[in-house]
C-alpha positions in Angstrom: 105.6 113.2 102.5 102.6 115.1 104.0 102.0 119.0 103.4 104.2 121.0 105.8 101.8 123.9 106.1 98.3 124.8 105.3 96.5 128.1 105.9 93.1 129.6 105.3 93.6 132.8 103.1 91.5 136.0 103.3 89.2 134.9 100.2 88.4 131.5 102.0 91.0 129.5 99.8 93.2 127.1 101.4 96.9 127.5 100.9 99.0 124.4 101.0 103.0 124.3 100.9 103.7 120.8 99.7 106.9 119.1 98.9 107.6 117.8 95.1 110.1 115.5 94.1 112.5 116.7 91.4 112.6 114.7 88.2 115.7 112.4 88.0 116.8 113.4 91.4 116.6 110.8 94.2 116.6 112.8 97.3 116.1 116.4 96.3 112.8 118.2 97.0 111.5 121.6 96.1 108.6 123.3 97.8 105.6 124.5 95.9 102.7 126.9 97.2 99.3 126.0 95.9 95.9 127.6 96.4 92.8 125.7 96.4 89.8 128.1 95.8 86.9 128.1 98.4 83.8 126.6 97.2 81.1 129.1 96.2 78.1 129.7 98.4 75.5 127.3 98.1 77.8 124.7 96.4 76.9 121.0 96.3 79.7 118.5 95.7 79.8 114.8 95.2 81.6 111.9 93.8 80.5 108.3 92.9 82.5 105.2 91.7 81.2 102.1 90.2 83.3 99.0 91.3 81.6 95.9 89.7 83.5 93.6 91.9 84.2 94.8 95.2 84.6 98.4 96.9 88.3 97.9 97.3 88.8 97.2 93.5 89.7 99.9 90.9 86.6 101.7 89.9 85.4 101.0 86.3 83.9 104.6 86.4 84.1 107.5 88.6 82.2 110.7 88.4 82.7 114.1 90.3 80.4 117.0 90.1 80.0 120.5 91.7 76.7 122.2 91.3 75.8 125.7 92.4 71.9 126.3 92.3 70.1 129.6 92.6 67.9 129.1 95.7 65.1 131.4 94.3 64.7 129.8 90.9 66.3 126.3 91.2 68.4 127.0 88.0 71.9 126.0 87.8 74.3 128.9 88.2 77.5 126.7 87.6 78.3 123.1 87.0 81.5 121.1 86.9 81.7 117.4 86.0 84.8 115.3 85.9 85.0 111.7 84.7 87.5 108.9 85.6 87.7 105.7 83.6 85.7 107.3 80.7 88.9 108.2 78.5 92.7 107.4 78.7 92.9 110.0 81.5 90.6 111.8 83.6 88.4 114.4 81.8 86.1 117.3 82.3 82.8 117.0 80.6 82.5 120.5 79.4 79.6 120.0 77.0 77.6 118.5 79.9 78.4 121.3 82.1 77.4 123.9 79.5 74.0 122.1 78.9 73.3 122.6 82.7 74.3 126.2 83.1 71.3 128.6 83.4 68.8 125.6 83.1 66.2 124.6 85.6 67.7 121.3 87.2 64.8 119.1 86.3 64.8 115.4 85.3 65.0 116.3 81.6 68.1 118.6 82.1 69.8 116.0 84.1 69.1 113.2 81.6 70.3 115.4 78.8 73.5 116.2 80.8 74.1 112.6 81.4 73.5 111.8 77.8 76.1 114.5 76.7 78.6 113.2 79.3 78.4 109.7 77.8 78.9 111.1 74.3 81.8 113.0 75.4 83.4 109.8 76.9 86.1 108.1 75.0 86.8 105.1 77.1 89.1 102.3 76.4 88.0 98.6 76.5 89.9 96.2 79.0 89.0 93.1 80.9 86.7 95.1 83.3 84.5 96.2 80.6 84.1 97.3 77.0 84.1 101.0 76.0 80.4 100.7 75.1 79.6 99.3 78.6 81.7 102.1 80.2 79.9 104.6 78.1 76.6 103.4 79.4 77.8 103.4 82.9 78.9 107.0 82.5 75.3 107.9 81.6 73.9 106.0 84.5 76.4 107.3 87.3 76.3 110.9 86.1 72.6 111.0 86.3 72.5 109.3 89.8 75.2 111.9 91.1 73.3 114.8 89.6 69.9 113.9 91.1 71.5 113.2 94.5 73.2 116.6 94.4 70.1 118.4 93.3 68.0 116.8 96.1 70.7 117.4 98.8 71.2 120.4 101.0 74.1 122.8 99.9 77.3 122.7 101.8 77.6 125.1 104.7 
């Protein structure tokens, strides 16, 4: 069931009134109001996924990031990195985020953040790839995503 109502709040957040199914109840719904905060000024966001077989396949690794750069200095004011396929559930790479904050976003800082994200990952092995292979792919795809965000224009 699609959201019934969406509204933009005074602070720029998006309010969504969405139905949720009650546990154990077949046809009973309750409504929940959620607010999605607005992006900070100058934020850059992105998502990449690595599907070794085809684009329609389940991704081996997914990485999402939000960067807020200081336009005057090029330093990273805020960073958020989330990983899918790098642990039994989706995770935030908080140590990699911390390594980027207040640092100039050069190739060295990006490489260090990618290494830290790979170290934070605790992937499972399966038929699509071993845990070690997934960890290497986390490093590769986080680095590619951060470089792309650094070199792109901020969202308007």
